[in-house]
C-alpha positions as CSV (number, residue, x, y, z in Angstrom):
1,X,-2.3,-4.8,42.6
2,X,-0.7,-5.8,39.0
3,X,2.5,-3.8,37.9
4,X,4.9,-3.9,35.1
5,X,8.3,-2.6,36.0
6,X,10.8,-2.9,33.1
7,X,14.1,-0.7,32.3
8,X,13.9,-0.1,28.7
9,X,17.6,0.2,26.9
10,X,17.9,3.4,24.5
11,X,16.7,2.5,21.0
12,X,18.8,-0.3,18.7
13,X,19.5,1.3,15.1
14,X,20.6,-2.3,13.3
15,X,21.3,-1.7,9.7
16,X,21.7,-4.7,7.6
17,X,22.2,-8.2,8.6
18,X,24.8,-7.7,11.7
19,X,23.5,-9.4,14.7
20,X,24.5,-8.0,18.1
21,X,23.3,-10.4,20.6
22,X,25.4,-8.4,23.2
23,X,23.1,-5.5,23.1
24,X,19.9,-7.8,24.1
25,X,18.9,-7.2,27.9
26,X,16.6,-9.2,30.1
27,X,13.8,-7.4,31.4
28,X,12.4,-8.0,35.0
29,X,8.2,-8.0,34.9
30,X,6.5,-7.9,38.0
31,X,2.9,-8.8,37.4
32,X,1.9,-10.2,41.1
33,X,4.0,-8.7,44.3
34,X,6.3,-11.5,45.2
35,X,6.5,-13.3,41.9
36,X,9.0,-11.9,39.2
37,X,10.1,-13.3,36.0
38,X,12.5,-12.5,33.5
39,X,11.6,-12.2,29.7
40,X,14.3,-11.7,26.8
41,X,13.6,-9.8,23.8
42,X,15.1,-11.4,21.0
43,X,14.8,-9.1,17.5
44,X,15.9,-10.4,14.2
45,X,15.2,-8.8,10.9
46,X,15.1,-10.6,7.9
47,X,14.5,-10.4,4.0
48,X,15.4,-7.3,1.5
49,X,14.6,-3.7,2.4
50,X,11.6,-2.2,1.1
51,X,13.0,0.5,-1.3
52,X,11.9,-1.5,-4.5
53,X,8.1,-0.4,-3.9
54,X,6.2,1.6,-6.3
55,X,6.1,4.8,-4.5
56,X,9.9,5.1,-4.1
57,X,10.6,4.2,-7.8
58,X,8.2,6.6,-8.5
59,X,9.4,9.3,-6.5
60,X,12.7,8.9,-7.9
61,X,11.8,8.6,-11.6
62,X,9.9,12.5,-10.6
63,X,13.5,13.2,-8.7
64,X,15.6,12.7,-11.6
65,X,13.4,14.4,-14.2
66,X,13.2,17.4,-11.5
67,X,16.9,17.3,-11.6
68,X,17.1,18.0,-15.2
69,X,16.4,21.9,-15.7
70,X,14.6,21.5,-19.3
71,X,12.3,19.0,-18.0
72,X,11.2,21.1,-15.3
73,X,8.6,23.3,-16.8
74,X,7.0,20.0,-18.1
75,X,6.7,18.4,-14.9
76,X,5.2,21.7,-13.2
77,X,2.6,21.5,-16.7
78,X,2.0,17.8,-16.0
79,X,1.1,18.8,-12.1
80,X,-0.9,21.2,-13.0
81,X,-2.9,19.5,-15.3
82,X,-3.5,16.5,-12.8
83,X,-4.8,19.3,-10.7
84,X,-7.3,20.7,-13.2
85,X,-8.3,17.0,-14.3
86,X,-9.3,16.1,-10.7
87,X,-11.2,19.4,-9.9
88,X,-13.2,18.8,-13.2
89,X,-13.8,15.3,-12.9
90,X,-15.1,16.3,-9.4
91,X,-17.4,18.8,-10.5
92,X,-18.8,16.5,-13.6
93,X,-19.5,13.8,-10.9
94,X,-21.3,16.3,-8.8
95,X,-23.3,17.7,-11.6
96,X,-24.4,14.3,-13.1
97,X,-25.1,12.9,-9.2
98,X,-27.8,16.3,-9.2
99,X,-29.7,15.0,-12.5
100,X,-32.8,13.0,-11.2
101,X,-32.8,9.8,-13.7
102,X,-29.2,9.4,-14.3
103,X,-27.8,8.3,-11.0
104,X,-30.4,5.9,-10.5
105,X,-29.5,4.4,-14.0
106,X,-26.2,4.2,-13.3
107,X,-26.5,2.6,-10.2
108,X,-28.7,0.0,-11.9
109,X,-26.2,-0.7,-14.9
110,X,-23.5,-1.0,-12.2
111,X,-25.5,-4.0,-10.3
112,X,-26.3,-5.5,-13.5
113,X,-22.4,-5.4,-14.4
114,X,-21.4,-6.9,-11.1
115,X,-23.9,-9.8,-11.3
116,X,-22.8,-10.7,-14.7
117,X,-19.3,-10.5,-13.9
118,X,-19.8,-12.6,-10.7
119,X,-21.7,-15.1,-13.1
120,X,-19.2,-15.0,-15.7
121,X,-15.7,-15.1,-14.4
122,X,-16.3,-15.8,-10.3
123,X,-18.7,-18.9,-9.9
124,X,-17.1,-21.9,-11.4
125,X,-13.4,-23.0,-11.4
126,X,-12.8,-23.2,-15.1
127,X,-14.3,-19.6,-15.5
128,X,-11.7,-18.3,-12.8
129,X,-8.9,-19.7,-14.7
130,X,-10.2,-18.2,-17.7
131,X,-9.6,-14.6,-15.8
132,X,-6.7,-15.2,-14.4
133,X,-5.3,-16.2,-17.9
134,X,-6.7,-12.8,-19.3
135,X,-5.4,-10.8,-16.2
136,X,-1.7,-12.4,-16.7
137,X,-1.9,-11.9,-20.2
138,X,-2.9,-8.3,-19.9
139,X,-0.1,-7.7,-17.3
140,X,2.6,-9.3,-19.2
141,X,1.2,-6.9,-22.5
142,X,1.5,-3.8,-20.2
143,X,5.1,-4.5,-18.8
144,X,6.1,-5.6,-22.3
145,X,7.4,-9.3,-21.3
């Protein structure tokens, strides 16, 4: 009968790049009766923290705007406008989907555009490089670099 017996220590909360080798323990694992193995777990953290992610930046921006009393009304209005725009676009798509000819023609247009885009930019290597140049130029224009 296979059984695993492990005595787990309390969770370790290691912050920063400090290492505490004296906190790591050996765990006895019994896979088969009469045979014992010792396994050592070593955990190392590397890299920077993920606080620079976009979602945290957006959250901090909204929090900074919310802290200013004169900007709260604008932020509430922007949130309300986003909800109304989402509701209106959902209803518009549902209305277009109920028409008999338009969904089929839009699907055909989408398929044709996908075929054209694949042939124009993705099949051959020089065309892929041109697409990457266009994307990099657009990204630098948007970011102002």
